[in-house]
Backbone bond lengths (Angstrom), bond angles and torsions (degrees), N, CA, C in turn:
res aa  C-N    CA-C-N  psi(-1)  N-CA   C-N-CA  omega(-1)  CA-C   N-CA-C  phi
1 M - - - 1.508 - - 1.570 107.26 -
2 K 1.311 112.13 147.47 1.480 122.49 179.30 1.505 109.27 -120.54
3 E 1.284 114.78 159.20 1.509 117.77 177.70 1.540 112.01 -68.95
4 C 1.291 115.05 139.93 1.453 121.31 179.17 1.496 111.74 -71.90
5 T 1.336 117.41 109.50 1.470 121.70 -179.46 1.498 112.93 -116.62
6 A 1.331 115.57 4.53 1.485 120.73 -174.47 1.538 108.64 -81.08
7 S 1.346 113.80 177.68 1.432 119.97 -175.04 1.569 110.92 -69.62
8 Y 1.326 114.45 -29.68 1.497 120.65 -173.28 1.448 111.30 -130.68
9 C 1.379 119.09 133.75 1.427 123.15 175.28 1.495 109.94 -124.68
10 Y 1.360 115.32 134.55 1.386 121.78 -176.58 1.505 113.39 -133.73
11 E 1.325 118.40 161.26 1.524 122.86 170.98 1.513 105.43 -127.90
12 A 1.347 114.72 120.78 1.523 121.41 177.68 1.475 107.32 -161.45
13 F 1.343 116.56 155.00 1.437 121.82 179.35 1.513 115.90 57.82
14 G 1.389 113.80 20.41 1.426 119.83 -176.73 1.522 113.84 76.07
15 L 1.337 115.88 13.07 1.456 121.65 -174.53 1.554 108.65 -122.59
16 S 1.291 115.72 146.30 1.456 123.32 168.90 1.540 110.17 -89.70
17 I 1.355 115.65 121.24 1.420 121.27 -167.90 1.534 109.75 -118.14
18 S 1.326 114.79 123.61 1.502 120.01 179.95 1.565 105.12 -109.51
19 S 1.330 117.13 123.98 1.448 121.52 -172.44 1.478 113.63 -133.50
20 E 1.349 115.15 140.44 1.446 120.67 173.78 1.545 109.39 -80.77
21 M 1.333 118.33 -12.72 1.401 123.66 -178.05 1.519 112.38 -112.79
22 E 1.292 119.95 144.26 1.408 122.07 176.75 1.504 112.32 -74.42
23 I 1.330 121.42 134.84 1.396 123.51 179.12 1.584 103.47 -127.05
24 Q 1.246 116.49 94.02 1.465 119.45 -170.00 1.548 114.94 -68.42
25 E 1.384 116.24 -16.36 1.432 120.79 177.99 1.501 112.19 -69.43
26 L 1.365 116.69 -27.39 1.494 121.48 -170.96 1.549 110.33 -90.77
27 P 1.264 116.75 145.25 1.456 119.71 174.89 1.548 112.62 -73.35
28 A 1.304 117.84 136.41 1.450 121.07 -178.97 1.519 108.84 -69.56
29 A 1.335 117.25 154.62 1.421 121.31 -176.98 1.546 108.99 -147.46
30 T 1.330 115.52 149.91 1.467 120.23 171.41 1.557 104.91 -105.93
31 M 1.317 115.18 127.54 1.482 118.49 -173.05 1.513 107.69 -143.14
32 L 1.362 113.67 154.32 1.472 119.37 170.63 1.489 112.62 -95.01
33 N 1.398 117.05 -23.49 1.425 118.13 -174.34 1.573 106.66 -129.81
34 T 1.359 114.65 160.77 1.471 122.17 -176.06 1.528 106.10 -128.59
35 D 1.381 111.13 136.51 1.487 117.83 174.30 1.484 109.26 -96.74
36 V 1.374 118.20 -40.03 1.456 123.10 -175.69 1.487 111.01 -127.87
37 F 1.326 116.47 136.61 1.464 123.24 176.77 1.491 110.70 -112.32
38 I 1.262 115.73 132.19 1.490 123.33 175.02 1.509 108.62 -115.26
39 A 1.353 115.37 120.05 1.465 120.16 -173.36 1.533 113.35 -145.22
40 R 1.191 118.68 154.39 1.470 124.85 172.87 1.503 111.45 -78.89
41 K 1.374 115.64 140.78 1.452 119.75 -177.58 1.564 108.59 -162.42
42 A 1.304 114.56 138.61 1.484 119.35 175.36 1.528 110.82 -66.65
43 L 1.338 116.84 118.78 1.415 121.97 -173.30 1.529 115.17 -120.69
44 K 1.330 113.18 -10.17 1.515 119.62 -169.13 1.548 110.63 -56.40
45 F 1.297 116.31 -42.89 1.521 120.88 -176.55 1.559 109.66 -60.01
46 I 1.332 114.50 -46.43 1.486 118.86 -176.41 1.566 108.35 -67.37
47 W 1.337 118.21 -39.65 1.437 120.57 -179.05 1.443 113.15 -68.34
48 E 1.347 119.48 -38.48 1.441 122.10 -177.76 1.492 112.20 -74.57
49 N 1.317 115.54 -18.92 1.525 119.77 -178.68 1.523 109.86 -108.72
50 R 1.288 119.10 25.60 1.427 123.32 176.29 1.529 109.59 -71.40
51 P 1.330 119.81 160.80 1.459 121.30 177.19 1.528 108.02 -59.62
52 I 1.352 112.56 148.00 1.459 119.74 -176.30 1.570 112.28 -64.57
53 N 1.281 118.33 -24.89 1.504 123.18 -176.38 1.544 108.54 -85.79
54 Q 1.301 117.57 0.90 1.485 118.39 -177.96 1.508 106.43 -114.50
55 K 1.340 118.43 70.67 1.421 123.13 -172.06 1.557 114.27 -70.08
56 Y 1.312 113.88 -53.86 1.463 116.06 -174.03 1.528 113.96 -96.11
57 F 1.326 117.10 -34.83 1.477 124.10 175.81 1.474 110.01 -129.29
58 Y 1.312 118.64 129.94 1.456 126.13 172.57 1.505 110.13 -96.74
59 I 1.324 118.66 103.89 1.455 121.22 -170.26 1.539 108.12 -127.75
60 K 1.302 113.45 132.50 1.518 120.07 172.52 1.527 108.22 -158.90
61 D 1.308 118.79 137.60 1.442 124.59 177.34 1.588 109.34 43.93
62 D 1.319 115.56 -119.64 1.482 119.65 -178.53 1.475 108.25 -102.34
63 F 1.349 118.25 53.08 1.508 123.40 -170.35 1.532 105.14 -145.42
64 V 1.342 115.27 119.16 1.462 122.24 174.79 1.512 108.46 -128.44
65 M 1.307 119.62 130.01 1.450 121.96 -179.14 1.582 108.91 -141.39
66 F 1.331 111.34 137.66 1.456 114.93 178.91 1.531 108.50 -152.71
67 E 1.341 115.40 162.59 1.452 123.74 176.36 1.509 112.77 -119.85
68 I 1.305 117.65 135.15 1.453 121.88 171.66 1.540 105.70 -111.48
69 E 1.314 112.36 124.73 1.491 118.46 -177.22 1.578 112.40 -57.14
70 D 1.299 113.27 136.18 1.472 122.15 176.86 1.623 109.65 60.56
71 T 1.292 117.76 17.48 1.449 117.90 176.26 1.511 111.46 -125.30
72 A 1.388 116.17 -73.20 1.460 117.64 -173.85 1.575 108.30 -168.54
73 I 1.310 113.40 167.20 1.444 124.75 164.42 1.554 108.00 -102.86
74 F 1.298 117.78 132.89 1.497 120.89 -176.62 1.547 107.95 -121.74
75 L 1.333 115.34 139.37 1.498 121.65 175.63 1.557 105.69 -129.94
76 I 1.304 114.28 132.23 1.444 123.42 179.52 1.478 108.90 -122.09
77 E 1.320 120.47 119.94 1.453 125.15 -172.34 1.512 115.08 -128.62
78 N 1.297 117.13 133.31 1.458 124.66 165.39 1.501 115.24 57.75
79 G 1.327 116.72 19.98 1.436 119.70 -175.29 1.491 120.18 63.99
80 T 1.366 113.09 12.40 1.444 120.15 -177.75 1.518 116.95 -126.81
81 H 1.311 115.90 -20.97 1.489 118.38 -172.42 1.541 109.99 -133.97
82 I 1.365 111.79 137.31 1.416 120.94 167.77 1.486 111.20 -123.04
83 Y 1.349 116.55 119.64 1.478 119.64 -178.93 1.514 108.62 -107.01
84 V 1.350 117.09 146.92 1.444 122.64 -177.40 1.484 110.52 -130.85
85 D 1.307 118.45 126.65 1.478 122.75 172.58 1.524 107.08 -115.04
86 A 1.367 115.07 91.75 1.446 119.20 -172.09 1.597 108.90 -81.75
87 F 1.335 110.31 143.40 1.460 116.00 178.73 1.487 110.70 -81.56
88 H 1.366 115.75 159.71 1.432 119.35 175.06 1.497 116.42 -61.34
89 D 1.315 117.85 132.47 1.394 124.27 -175.29 1.554 115.59 70.20
90 S 1.317 116.07 12.19 1.468 119.29 175.45 1.559 110.03 -65.94
91 K 1.329 116.23 152.16 1.460 120.50 -178.93 1.463 109.81 -93.32
92 H 1.324 114.91 130.38 1.459 124.12 -176.59 1.525 111.34 -57.63
93 D 1.350 116.96 -45.17 1.499 118.25 179.67 1.484 112.26 -63.27
94 Q 1.324 119.55 -30.32 1.449 121.18 178.35 1.475 111.78 -69.25
95 I 1.407 115.83 -40.56 1.455 119.18 174.50 1.510 113.15 -59.61
96 C 1.349 117.66 -42.08 1.412 121.65 -176.58 1.566 108.06 -68.57
97 L 1.316 120.29 -34.82 1.414 122.52 177.17 1.493 111.04 -52.55
98 F 1.395 119.92 -44.85 1.419 122.96 -178.57 1.495 111.96 -82.51
99 L 1.326 118.04 -26.82 1.489 118.96 171.63 1.492 111.53 -58.67
100 L 1.315 116.14 -45.36 1.485 122.94 -174.19 1.552 111.72 -82.77
101 G 1.325 116.45 -15.55 1.442 121.13 178.59 1.506 116.47 -100.57
102 T 1.315 116.71 -90.10 1.487 122.28 -175.85 1.562 109.29 -63.89
103 C 1.353 116.33 -41.20 1.450 117.02 -175.46 1.534 111.13 -66.47
104 M 1.331 118.85 -47.39 1.438 120.95 179.32 1.488 112.45 -68.64
105 G 1.334 116.59 -34.04 1.453 117.98 173.22 1.523 113.66 -61.54
106 S 1.311 116.42 -37.60 1.501 120.66 176.85 1.519 110.53 -71.00
107 I 1.329 116.51 -38.38 1.499 118.17 178.71 1.548 108.03 -63.08
108 L 1.287 120.24 -42.13 1.410 120.20 -178.30 1.472 111.63 -65.96
109 M 1.315 118.87 -42.04 1.492 119.48 175.45 1.450 111.82 -59.75
110 Q 1.320 118.39 -44.44 1.422 122.85 -176.35 1.560 110.77 -63.70
111 R 1.358 115.35 -24.18 1.478 122.94 179.18 1.511 111.45 -92.96
112 K 1.345 117.60 4.11 1.404 124.51 -175.55 1.525 113.43 61.48
113 I 1.374 114.57 41.85 1.452 122.46 172.03 1.489 106.47 -113.47
114 L 1.333 117.97 126.10 1.401 121.15 -178.54 1.522 113.34 -72.09
115 P 1.310 117.99 120.56 1.532 119.41 177.19 1.522 109.22 -96.66
116 L 1.291 117.28 104.33 1.480 121.34 169.01 1.509 109.96 -81.57
117 H 1.340 113.80 147.31 1.454 122.03 -177.25 1.497 110.16 -100.61
118 G 1.329 120.05 100.86 1.401 122.13 -176.75 1.584 112.36 172.23
119 S 1.297 113.46 -161.90 1.503 119.37 175.86 1.490 106.61 -114.54
120 A 1.366 115.56 141.92 1.466 123.34 -179.64 1.522 108.14 -115.74
121 V 1.348 117.28 123.25 1.466 121.92 -178.79 1.530 108.17 -124.65
122 A 1.379 113.14 133.90 1.458 118.06 174.19 1.486 112.92 -85.80
123 I 1.396 114.94 125.77 1.469 121.91 -178.56 1.538 107.79 -131.98
124 K 1.294 115.67 112.08 1.435 123.40 -179.93 1.541 115.19 54.10
125 G 1.362 112.54 46.74 1.444 118.90 176.37 1.515 116.97 79.69
126 K 1.311 116.62 7.92 1.505 121.82 172.63 1.489 109.86 -133.59
127 V 1.348 115.94 163.16 1.434 121.36 -176.76 1.512 108.37 -107.56
128 Y 1.325 113.42 141.39 1.456 120.28 171.26 1.516 106.12 -124.64
129 A 1.377 112.71 129.69 1.468 120.05 -178.17 1.508 108.16 -96.93
130 I 1.297 117.15 130.10 1.433 124.02 178.95 1.554 106.86 -104.59
131 V 1.326 117.86 109.12 1.466 122.52 -176.01 1.492 109.75 -115.46
132 G 1.347 119.19 168.58 1.409 123.24 -179.32 1.483 111.29 160.68
133 D 1.339 117.98 169.51 1.430 121.75 -178.93 1.503 109.35 -69.94
134 S 1.341 116.09 163.96 1.465 121.07 175.72 1.502 110.35 -54.98
135 G 1.294 116.69 132.04 1.502 123.65 179.85 1.526 112.90 84.29
136 A 1.353 118.15 3.82 1.481 117.74 179.18 1.556 114.69 -67.91
137 G 1.352 114.69 -25.03 1.433 118.02 179.54 1.519 114.55 107.42
138 K 1.346 114.99 23.13 1.494 123.44 -177.45 1.524 111.00 -56.32
139 S 1.298 117.91 -53.80 1.475 121.87 -175.03 1.492 108.27 -70.02
140 T 1.286 120.94 -36.70 1.427 120.70 179.60 1.494 113.53 -64.95
141 L 1.399 114.61 -41.20 1.474 117.78 174.56 1.554 112.67 -65.15
142 A 1.296 115.10 -39.39 1.461 118.27 174.79 1.481 112.22 -61.30
143 S 1.322 118.15 -40.01 1.474 121.80 178.11 1.568 110.62 -65.19
144 A 1.301 116.15 -33.31 1.478 119.82 178.22 1.523 107.88 -66.90
145 L 1.313 121.08 -35.65 1.457 124.50 177.66 1.506 109.06 -70.49
146 L 1.361 117.14 -38.64 1.461 119.38 178.99 1.541 110.07 -65.63
147 Q 1.325 116.15 -34.32 1.451 119.87 176.85 1.502 111.22 -62.49
148 K 1.375 117.79 -25.11 1.466 120.30 178.44 1.526 114.40 -89.71
149 G 1.406 114.43 5.69 1.406 117.20 175.26 1.516 116.71 105.55
150 Y 1.362 115.89 -4.41 1.449 118.16 -179.30 1.602 109.77 -85.32
151 K 1.337 115.42 167.93 1.433 118.90 -170.71 1.507 113.08 -113.63
152 L 1.385 116.01 148.81 1.429 123.29 179.79 1.534 113.04 -92.49
153 L 1.324 117.79 137.28 1.443 120.79 172.61 1.554 111.99 -108.64
154 S 1.279 116.51 -30.17 1.448 121.50 177.21 1.468 114.31 -162.57
155 D 1.325 119.57 147.53 1.435 124.24 176.22 1.501 109.45 -133.04
156 D 1.326 118.80 90.70 1.429 125.86 177.17 1.540 110.79 133.47
157 V 1.307 116.66 -74.53 1.474 122.55 178.27 1.517 110.17 -103.81
158 I 1.325 121.87 116.60 1.478 123.95 -177.54 1.497 106.64 -110.08
159 P 1.374 117.53 113.99 1.489 121.47 178.42 1.536 112.41 -80.01
160 V 1.317 120.58 121.12 1.447 126.19 -177.43 1.515 108.82 -123.45
161 T 1.349 112.87 127.78 1.452 122.42 173.72 1.555 107.13 -122.77
162 V 1.318 115.28 166.14 1.509 120.87 176.85 1.529 107.86 -124.69
163 T 1.337 112.40 131.02 1.505 117.95 -178.59 1.566 109.55 -75.51
164 E 1.290 111.51 173.00 1.500 118.47 178.75 1.579 109.74 -62.30
165 Q 1.330 115.56 -28.19 1.416 121.08 176.36 1.557 115.81 -80.45
166 G 1.361 113.82 -1.17 1.417 119.36 179.56 1.574 116.33 85.74
167 I 1.314 114.02 15.10 1.481 116.91 -177.95 1.524 109.65 -94.19
168 P 1.320 120.15 119.35 1.478 123.37 178.18 1.584 108.74 -69.21
169 M 1.299 115.48 134.23 1.498 121.67 -176.02 1.517 107.47 -125.91
170 V 1.330 113.24 141.71 1.460 119.90 176.97 1.523 107.98 -107.67
171 T 1.384 114.74 129.76 1.433 121.29 178.04 1.527 108.25 -99.54
172 P 1.309 119.10 132.51 1.555 120.56 179.90 1.525 111.13 -59.96
173 A 1.366 114.31 147.61 1.430 121.03 -178.63 1.598 107.33 -96.70
174 Y 1.333 115.47 -88.41 1.463 119.35 175.67 1.525 107.87 -156.44
175 P 1.379 115.39 161.65 1.478 118.66 -170.20 1.510 115.80 -85.58
176 Q 1.331 113.91 75.56 1.441 118.10 178.34 1.560 110.87 -153.63
177 Q 1.334 116.39 145.16 1.421 121.57 169.96 1.520 109.24 -118.64
178 K 1.367 116.13 163.60 1.455 123.53 173.78 1.499 107.48 -118.95
179 L 1.305 120.69 114.34 1.426 122.91 -176.01 1.579 112.41 -128.00
180 W 1.357 114.59 141.34 1.438 118.20 176.53 1.499 108.45 -75.23
181 I 1.347 115.44 156.97 1.480 121.99 -174.81 1.520 109.97 -61.42
182 E 1.374 117.38 -34.98 1.439 118.14 179.22 1.504 112.00 -61.73
183 S 1.344 118.25 -35.92 1.478 121.46 177.64 1.476 110.89 -69.19
184 L 1.370 116.56 -41.12 1.465 120.58 177.10 1.520 109.94 -56.32
185 H 1.271 118.91 -45.00 1.439 123.30 -179.55 1.508 112.68 -63.35
186 Q 1.295 116.64 -38.57 1.453 121.50 178.94 1.493 112.39 -65.43
187 F 1.349 113.78 -36.79 1.525 118.94 179.59 1.545 110.88 -89.27
188 G 1.321 118.26 6.61 1.462 119.37 179.37 1.515 112.71 69.51
189 M 1.352 122.03 26.89 1.419 125.40 178.67 1.564 109.83 -92.13
190 D 1.334 116.67 143.52 1.471 121.38 178.87 1.547 109.94 -95.13
191 S 1.291 115.89 119.25 1.502 117.90 -178.69 1.517 114.22 -75.58
192 A 1.367 115.50 -13.16 1.463 117.06 -172.57 1.536 114.40 -58.09
193 R 1.313 116.50 -31.33 1.512 120.80 -178.33 1.491 111.77 -96.79
194 L 1.364 118.56 5.71 1.457 121.01 -179.16 1.482 112.59 -100.03
195 R 1.289 119.14 155.96 1.434 123.79 -179.61 1.486 112.71 -93.55
196 P 1.312 118.85 121.89 1.470 120.49 179.53 1.527 110.11 -66.11
197 I 1.314 117.09 145.50 1.419 123.21 173.82 1.542 109.64 -77.99
198 I 1.328 119.93 129.54 1.460 121.76 -173.07 1.497 110.23 -56.25
199 Q 1.363 115.44 138.75 1.468 121.80 -179.40 1.541 114.28 73.78
200 R 1.324 115.00 -6.22 1.465 119.42 179.25 1.487 106.47 -132.03
201 E 1.329 116.48 72.54 1.489 120.46 -168.96 1.549 111.03 -61.91
202 T 1.303 119.74 -20.98 1.402 119.50 -177.93 1.562 112.11 -104.25
203 K 1.265 115.47 15.56 1.469 123.97 175.07 1.541 107.99 -117.44
204 F 1.293 120.51 133.39 1.445 122.37 -171.19 1.528 113.26 -124.93
205 A 1.299 114.87 149.47 1.447 121.35 170.61 1.520 109.63 -81.43
206 V 1.341 118.06 121.84 1.479 121.47 -176.34 1.538 109.36 -115.20
207 P 1.289 119.63 107.04 1.452 120.33 174.10 1.533 113.09 -61.68
208 V 1.359 116.19 136.31 1.448 117.34 179.38 1.545 108.85 -132.37
209 T 1.330 114.91 50.47 1.468 120.65 -178.62 1.483 115.42 -52.56
210 E 1.419 113.43 -46.86 1.375 118.24 -176.01 1.577 113.43 -75.36
211 Q 1.307 115.34 -15.93 1.460 117.85 -175.87 1.508 108.47 -114.86
212 F 1.344 116.09 22.14 1.515 121.05 175.54 1.480 110.70 -102.85
213 L 1.324 113.84 138.11 1.522 118.22 177.32 1.536 108.41 -111.78
214 N 1.287 114.46 110.43 1.496 120.61 -179.35 1.508 107.51 -91.33
215 E 1.304 115.58 65.83 1.408 121.63 179.80 1.520 113.89 -148.37
216 K 1.273 119.07 129.52 1.479 123.70 -179.15 1.567 110.74 -68.86
217 L 1.275 114.88 125.72 1.483 122.75 -179.38 1.431 116.31 -133.13
218 P 1.351 119.31 155.72 1.450 120.96 179.76 1.547 112.99 -71.76
219 L 1.307 115.18 140.49 1.449 121.68 178.36 1.527 108.09 -86.11
220 A 1.351 114.54 118.27 1.472 118.41 -176.20 1.518 114.31 -101.16
221 G 1.362 116.20 -22.69 1.418 120.52 -176.02 1.474 116.62 -159.01
222 V 1.287 118.50 156.35 1.472 125.00 174.43 1.551 107.36 -126.76
223 I 1.264 114.26 127.67 1.455 122.23 -175.03 1.605 107.08 -117.36
224 E 1.325 117.56 112.33 1.444 122.22 177.31 1.509 110.38 -86.50
225 L 1.334 121.15 115.03 1.403 126.46 -177.48 1.511 106.13 -94.42
226 V 1.387 117.90 125.31 1.407 124.13 177.07 1.472 110.67 -129.83
227 K 1.320 118.19 149.05 1.443 123.02 179.25 1.562 110.84 -87.19
228 T 1.321 117.27 148.69 1.457 121.87 -179.20 1.563 109.64 -139.98
229 D 1.276 116.29 149.77 1.496 120.93 172.78 1.466 111.91 -82.42
230 E 1.327 118.25 -6.99 1.433 119.81 178.64 1.581 109.91 -73.54
231 D 1.297 113.56 164.49 1.506 118.62 -174.32 1.520 113.99 -91.48
232 T 1.338 118.35 -11.14 1.427 119.76 -178.33 1.542 110.92 -114.38
233 I 1.339 114.92 156.19 1.435 120.81 176.35 1.546 110.17 -92.15
234 D 1.288 116.54 153.50 1.481 120.56 -173.93 1.522 108.48 -152.36
235 M 1.384 115.05 136.29 1.413 118.45 178.74 1.521 107.59 -134.18
236 K 1.395 112.08 125.24 1.468 117.43 -174.48 1.539 110.47 -135.44
237 P 1.311 120.46 150.46 1.490 120.65 179.05 1.532 110.27 -73.35
238 I 1.302 113.47 156.50 1.480 121.08 179.58 1.553 106.58 -112.07
239 H 1.339 115.54 133.76 1.459 120.64 -172.29 1.582 109.46 -123.66
240 N 1.339 111.05 166.52 1.473 122.62 168.76 1.542 111.05 55.73
241 L 1.373 116.92 -143.76 1.487 120.17 -171.53 1.486 111.20 -67.89
242 E 1.343 120.42 -14.16 1.436 121.26 179.41 1.602 108.40 -65.40
243 R 1.305 116.97 -23.48 1.411 119.32 -179.91 1.512 113.56 -69.79
244 F 1.402 115.47 -38.00 1.439 118.67 173.36 1.522 111.36 -65.45
245 Q 1.341 111.99 -42.82 1.495 116.56 -179.04 1.514 112.03 -60.53
246 L 1.289 116.68 -37.42 1.501 119.47 -178.48 1.542 110.95 -68.08
247 L 1.341 116.63 -42.31 1.466 116.52 178.20 1.534 111.98 -64.50
248 F 1.324 116.21 -39.99 1.457 120.12 178.44 1.527 110.85 -65.97
249 A 1.295 118.08 -45.51 1.488 124.76 -178.36 1.538 111.13 -57.92
250 H 1.301 114.71 -35.09 1.467 119.61 -173.63 1.479 113.06 -111.54
251 T 1.357 117.92 27.32 1.473 123.55 167.16 1.475 106.60 -84.55
252 Y 1.324 116.82 132.10 1.502 121.52 -177.44 1.503 106.29 -64.60
253 R 1.423 112.32 129.07 1.473 118.86 179.52 1.546 112.47 55.44
254 K 1.355 113.10 48.39 1.487 119.31 -177.44 1.541 110.83 -58.34
255 S 1.323 118.15 -25.61 1.506 118.55 -178.47 1.524 110.30 -67.52
256 F 1.349 119.87 -10.63 1.472 121.19 -178.40 1.554 107.63 -81.48
257 I 1.375 117.94 -22.48 1.430 120.32 -166.41 1.498 113.76 -57.28
258 E 1.313 119.32 -51.00 1.459 124.21 -179.00 1.454 109.58 -66.63
259 R 1.368 119.34 -42.24 1.455 122.26 -171.59 1.540 110.52 -72.64
260 L 1.331 117.66 -21.28 1.412 121.12 177.66 1.545 111.68 -95.36
261 G 1.343 117.31 5.59 1.439 121.60 178.87 1.508 114.34 71.21
262 L 1.385 116.71 33.38 1.404 118.83 -169.67 1.569 110.73 -114.47
263 V 1.327 120.24 16.32 1.441 120.66 -175.65 1.540 111.62 -61.83
264 Q 1.319 118.59 -46.43 1.433 123.64 -179.05 1.481 110.80 -65.15
265 W 1.347 117.70 -42.71 1.413 120.72 176.14 1.520 113.33 -60.08
266 H 1.305 116.04 -45.50 1.415 119.40 -179.95 1.543 113.81 -64.01
267 F 1.318 115.86 -40.65 1.480 120.04 175.65 1.507 112.95 -63.98
268 T 1.307 117.13 -45.27 1.463 123.10 -178.60 1.579 110.15 -62.69
269 L 1.281 113.74 -45.49 1.500 119.67 -179.26 1.529 109.32 -67.33
270 S 1.312 117.27 -40.76 1.480 120.55 179.28 1.477 110.76 -61.96
271 A 1.340 116.70 -39.68 1.497 122.69 -176.39 1.616 107.69 -66.67
272 K 1.286 115.71 -40.71 1.485 119.97 178.44 1.556 108.39 -66.81
273 M 1.291 118.42 -44.45 1.485 121.83 -177.04 1.563 107.92 -63.63
274 L 1.340 116.66 -46.33 1.491 119.53 -170.05 1.495 112.40 -63.27
275 N 1.335 117.44 -21.49 1.487 122.44 177.56 1.520 110.58 -66.31
276 Q 1.348 116.10 -20.59 1.473 124.20 -171.19 1.517 113.30 -111.71
277 L 1.264 117.95 -10.19 1.481 122.43 -167.68 1.529 115.06 -108.91
278 S 1.320 114.51 147.82 1.493 120.84 167.04 1.490 103.55 -103.22
279 L 1.364 116.34 132.99 1.435 122.73 -179.98 1.545 109.49 -119.81
280 Y 1.290 116.22 138.82 1.457 122.35 -176.96 1.479 109.42 -137.75
281 Q 1.374 110.93 156.94 1.537 118.71 168.38 1.541 103.83 -116.42
282 L 1.324 111.47 131.39 1.494 118.03 -176.76 1.566 106.05 -121.22
283 K 1.381 116.60 114.09 1.442 117.95 -179.71 1.572 108.86 -95.37
284 R 1.371 112.72 138.10 1.436 117.06 177.01 1.547 109.70 -127.42
285 P 1.364 114.27 139.54 1.514 118.67 179.05 1.489 111.87 -66.47
286 V 1.313 116.91 139.53 1.470 121.35 -178.75 1.550 109.77 -83.64
287 Q 1.346 120.97 -16.80 1.436 125.96 -173.45 1.509 112.07 -79.10
288 S 1.347 121.41 -17.30 1.430 123.51 -174.35 1.489 112.52 -143.79
289 F 1.345 118.74 161.14 1.447 126.01 176.84 1.559 107.44 -80.85
290 T 1.286 117.76 110.15 1.470 119.59 -178.27 1.493 114.31 -121.74
291 A 1.322 118.72 16.01 1.461 120.26 -174.17 1.496 112.11 -57.51
292 N 1.289 121.94 -38.63 1.478 122.62 -177.10 1.567 108.93 -70.72
293 E 1.323 117.97 -40.22 1.446 121.34 178.33 1.566 108.29 -65.27
294 L 1.289 117.24 -41.82 1.433 121.78 178.56 1.541 112.75 -59.00
295 A 1.391 112.10 -44.28 1.456 119.23 178.58 1.494 112.46 -62.18
296 D 1.384 116.23 -39.51 1.479 120.05 177.51 1.478 109.50 -66.00
297 L 1.278 120.26 -39.06 1.506 123.26 -179.64 1.537 108.23 -64.19
298 I 1.279 119.66 -44.26 1.488 123.36 178.65 1.467 109.84 -56.76
299 I 1.346 116.53 -49.21 1.466 120.51 -177.86 1.512 111.42 -62.65
300 T 1.336 116.11 -44.59 1.479 120.01 179.48 1.548 109.16 -61.23
301 T 1.324 119.30 -43.71 1.455 121.47 -179.02 1.482 111.16 -65.98
302 I 1.272 117.56 -39.08 1.513 118.91 176.49 1.482 112.31 -65.87
303 Q 1.279 118.15 -37.67 1.430 122.40 176.51 1.501 112.63 -63.73
304 K 1.309 116.48 -43.60 1.462 120.51 176.44 1.513 111.10 -66.36
305 E 1.285 117.19 -36.42 1.491 119.51 179.84 1.508 109.72 -65.58
306 S 1.349 117.81 -38.66 1.471 120.73 -173.36 1.566 107.16 -71.74
307 V 1.298 114.81 -28.40 1.483 116.79 179.16 1.500 113.68 -68.02
308 H 1.328 114.47 -33.91 1.499 121.27 -177.43 1.575 114.69 -88.62
309 V 1.361 115.12 -5.72 1.495 120.78 179.07 1.493 108.59 -73.37
């Protein structure tokens, strides 16, 4: 680690981040050392001369590179550096969206920290990760739990490590959610004062400073949220090999795992985690807004589980 001498210093994902670019989503920090550097760098030549079989992502060892049209070329190296080559007239918010998503997900993998894709909520001193495909309603369900007084640790990329005693732990990311306008309306939130996420004019960045828990806590369960055409909600435990499949399916940027040479690491870490976790599948009807009912079912299930432990 080196001293933070850049224009902006942040603390997020359990890492001290030194950046040449402002990232307003992240809380500012005063630090003596830096884990991750974010800097501008000319990357066009490297990207244009990448191997022909690496069309969308150029990946090798501790090296991940990709381009977002009309935005920037990004390079993530060694778990310590993120370089950005921004295009002319690119939007700063769009750059930050990928810095906090794919770039941080890559940094975590390179540092052997498992990035789950979902929302992490603290319930009675333990964390429950809500995972699912895009559009499943992960953030909306997490918001329903926040409305009931529980705290958010992460919304999108969830950093998970395992202690020497085999306990999976979740490190807080940063205090923000991303919610569709329909969810805002259901929760009685006014979108007028919220910042739209670039290219998704009806999805908004929602600060949750008062509902954010900046404390590392054990991960007790993973809940896979899936949509169903049925009228009723249903929550059931997941058993056997399906547990491994669930963790793999909901690892952030799972397609990077093999290309970064991390297959054995991911399997070994998953095996350690699964010894300590309860895994569930939670079905929600697509015809109606059921986030509050889903949240109640999660709490009831957790309470029943704690009684039998």
